[in-house]
C-alpha positions as CSV (number, residue, x, y, z in Angstrom):
1,M,-0.3,0.2,0.0
2,P,1.6,3.4,-1.1
3,D,2.4,5.9,1.9
4,P,-0.4,8.2,2.3
5,A,2.1,11.1,3.8
6,A,2.5,12.4,0.5
7,L,-1.5,13.0,0.4
8,L,-1.1,14.4,3.8
9,A,1.1,16.8,2.7
10,L,-0.9,17.9,0.1
11,D,-3.9,18.2,2.5
12,A,-2.1,20.2,4.6
13,R,-1.3,23.0,2.5
14,R,-2.2,26.6,3.0
15,S,-1.2,29.3,2.0
16,V,1.0,32.0,4.8
17,P,-0.2,36.0,3.9
18,S,3.1,37.5,2.7
19,R,2.7,40.1,5.8
20,Q,3.0,37.4,8.1
21,L,6.3,36.0,6.5
22,G,9.7,37.2,7.8
23,E,13.4,35.7,8.6
24,P,14.6,33.4,7.9
25,G,14.2,32.7,4.3
26,P,15.9,29.9,2.5
27,D,19.2,29.9,1.7
28,P,20.8,29.7,-1.7
29,A,21.0,25.8,-1.4
30,T,17.7,25.1,0.2
31,L,16.0,27.7,-2.5
32,L,17.7,25.6,-5.1
33,R,16.3,22.4,-4.0
34,M,12.9,23.7,-3.6
35,L,13.3,25.0,-7.3
36,Q,14.6,21.3,-8.3
37,S,11.3,19.9,-6.9
38,A,9.1,22.7,-8.6
39,V,10.3,22.4,-11.8
40,R,9.3,18.3,-12.0
41,V,5.7,19.6,-13.3
42,P,3.9,18.1,-16.2
43,D,5.3,19.8,-19.5
44,H,4.2,18.5,-22.8
45,G,6.7,18.4,-25.4
46,K,9.5,19.4,-22.7
47,R,9.2,23.1,-23.6
48,V,10.4,24.3,-20.1
49,P,8.5,27.5,-20.8
50,F,9.1,29.3,-17.4
51,R,12.0,30.6,-15.8
52,F,12.7,32.3,-12.4
53,L,14.0,35.6,-11.0
54,K,14.8,35.8,-7.3
55,I,14.1,39.2,-5.3
56,A,15.4,39.4,-2.0
57,G,17.4,42.2,0.1
58,D,17.5,45.3,-0.8
59,A,16.0,44.6,-4.4
60,R,12.6,43.9,-2.7
61,H,12.6,47.5,-1.3
62,S,13.8,49.0,-5.0
63,L,10.8,47.3,-6.6
64,G,8.5,48.8,-3.8
65,D,9.8,52.0,-5.0
66,F,9.3,51.3,-8.6
67,L,5.8,50.1,-7.9
68,V,4.6,53.4,-6.1
69,E,6.3,55.4,-9.2
70,R,4.3,53.1,-11.7
71,S,1.2,53.3,-9.1
72,R,1.3,57.1,-9.3
73,Q,1.5,56.9,-13.2
74,R,-1.5,54.6,-13.3
75,D,-4.0,56.5,-11.0
76,P,-2.5,59.7,-9.7
77,Q,-5.5,60.1,-7.3
78,A,-5.3,56.5,-5.5
79,G,-4.2,58.0,-2.2
80,E,-1.4,57.5,0.0
81,A,-2.3,54.4,1.6
82,V,-2.3,52.5,-1.7
83,F,0.8,53.9,-2.9
84,E,2.3,52.8,0.6
85,K,0.7,49.1,0.2
86,D,2.3,49.0,-3.0
87,R,5.8,50.1,-1.3
88,Q,5.5,47.4,1.2
89,R,4.1,44.6,-1.0
90,F,7.6,43.1,-1.6
91,S,9.2,44.0,1.9
92,H,8.2,41.4,4.3
93,A,9.1,37.8,2.9
94,P,12.7,37.8,2.7
95,V,12.4,35.9,-0.4
96,V,10.3,36.5,-3.6
97,I,10.7,34.1,-6.5
98,V,9.2,35.6,-10.0
99,V,8.0,32.5,-12.0
100,V,8.0,34.1,-15.7
101,A,5.9,32.2,-17.9
102,S,8.1,32.0,-21.2
103,P,5.7,30.4,-23.9
104,R,7.0,29.7,-27.3
105,P,5.4,29.6,-30.4
106,D,4.7,25.6,-31.0
107,A,2.4,24.0,-33.6
108,K,2.3,21.0,-31.3
109,V,2.0,22.6,-27.4
110,P,-0.4,25.6,-27.6
111,E,0.2,28.4,-25.4
112,Q,-2.3,27.5,-22.8
113,E,-0.7,24.4,-22.0
114,Q,2.5,26.0,-21.7
115,L,0.9,28.6,-19.4
116,M,-0.6,25.9,-17.2
117,T,2.8,24.4,-16.9
118,A,4.2,27.7,-15.7
119,G,1.2,27.7,-13.1
120,C,2.1,24.3,-12.1
121,V,5.2,25.4,-11.4
122,C,3.9,28.1,-8.9
123,F,1.9,25.2,-7.0
124,A,4.7,22.8,-6.8
125,L,7.0,25.7,-5.2
126,L,4.4,26.4,-2.6
127,Q,4.3,22.9,-1.8
128,A,8.3,22.7,-1.8
129,A,8.5,25.4,0.5
130,Q,6.1,23.9,3.1
131,A,7.9,20.6,3.0
132,L,10.9,22.3,3.9
133,G,9.6,24.4,6.7
134,F,8.7,27.6,5.2
135,G,5.7,29.3,4.6
136,A,4.8,30.7,1.0
137,Q,2.3,32.7,-0.7
138,W,1.5,32.8,-4.5
139,L,0.4,36.5,-5.8
140,T,-0.1,38.1,-8.6
141,A,-2.4,41.9,-8.4
142,W,-1.9,44.6,-11.0
143,M,1.7,44.4,-11.2
144,A,1.9,40.8,-12.7
145,F,0.3,42.4,-15.8
146,D,1.9,45.4,-15.9
147,P,4.1,45.9,-19.4
148,A,5.8,48.4,-17.3
149,V,6.6,46.1,-14.2
150,H,7.5,43.7,-17.0
151,A,10.0,45.7,-18.9
152,H,11.5,46.7,-15.5
153,L,11.8,43.0,-14.2
154,G,13.7,42.3,-17.7
155,L,11.0,40.4,-19.2
156,A,11.2,39.6,-22.8
157,E,8.6,40.0,-25.5
158,G,6.2,37.5,-25.0
159,E,6.9,36.6,-21.7
160,G,4.5,37.2,-18.7
161,I,4.3,36.9,-14.9
162,A,2.7,33.4,-13.5
163,G,2.8,34.5,-10.1
164,F,5.2,36.2,-7.2
165,I,6.0,33.5,-4.7
166,H,6.7,34.8,-1.7
167,I,8.6,32.9,0.7
168,G,9.7,32.9,4.2
169,T,9.0,32.0,7.9
170,P,5.7,31.7,9.3
171,R,5.2,34.7,12.1
172,A,1.6,33.3,13.2
173,D,-0.1,30.1,12.6
174,V,-2.5,30.5,9.8
175,P,-6.0,28.7,10.4
176,E,-7.3,26.2,8.2
177,R,-10.1,27.6,6.2
178,E,-13.2,25.7,4.2
179,R,-12.1,23.9,1.2
180,P,-14.6,22.9,-1.7
181,D,-16.2,19.6,-1.1
182,A,-14.6,17.3,-4.3
183,A,-17.8,15.1,-4.2
184,A,-19.9,18.0,-4.9
185,L,-17.6,18.9,-7.8
186,L,-17.6,15.4,-9.2
187,Q,-20.2,14.8,-12.0
188,D,-20.4,11.5,-14.3
189,W,-20.5,12.2,-18.3
190,T,-22.2,9.6,-20.0
191,G,-21.4,10.3,-23.3
192,Q,-25.0,11.5,-23.9
């Protein structure tokens, strides 16, 4: 009988809000170990339609300063509370991994499949972080879809952000939340 430990790990998965993540973060070897697990995702045609950017240390604050500038350009009337929220978005977790979706034109592998592969990487990275004793949260928000942010981060044409994965040590216990009932979501298709 297979060991249900892997299922128990999946069942225990929960996001830790980025504001509740602090030091220490994963050291370089531990982060690399997480990423080695995260890349083991379904990938039709072995296209590897993703890559990673690591944002840590002062780079987190530099990105926050850029986001304030960009937020002011997008909506000058937004108010200081909004701008300050954007400034702090990346300052809590010690490490943020940007999972960059890099789909390529391919007659056999539609872009949608390649984007789903990048999304699977995000989820696998959450699992790997938790397995190694860290907390993590997968976030996007407006900056994941903003062309100026993409340019600032050095994304190439056609690339996008699948997610910002914030990783650190939880500063508080995260309560379990209600989950969907899988049985209620399952339907039989009878071919008619």
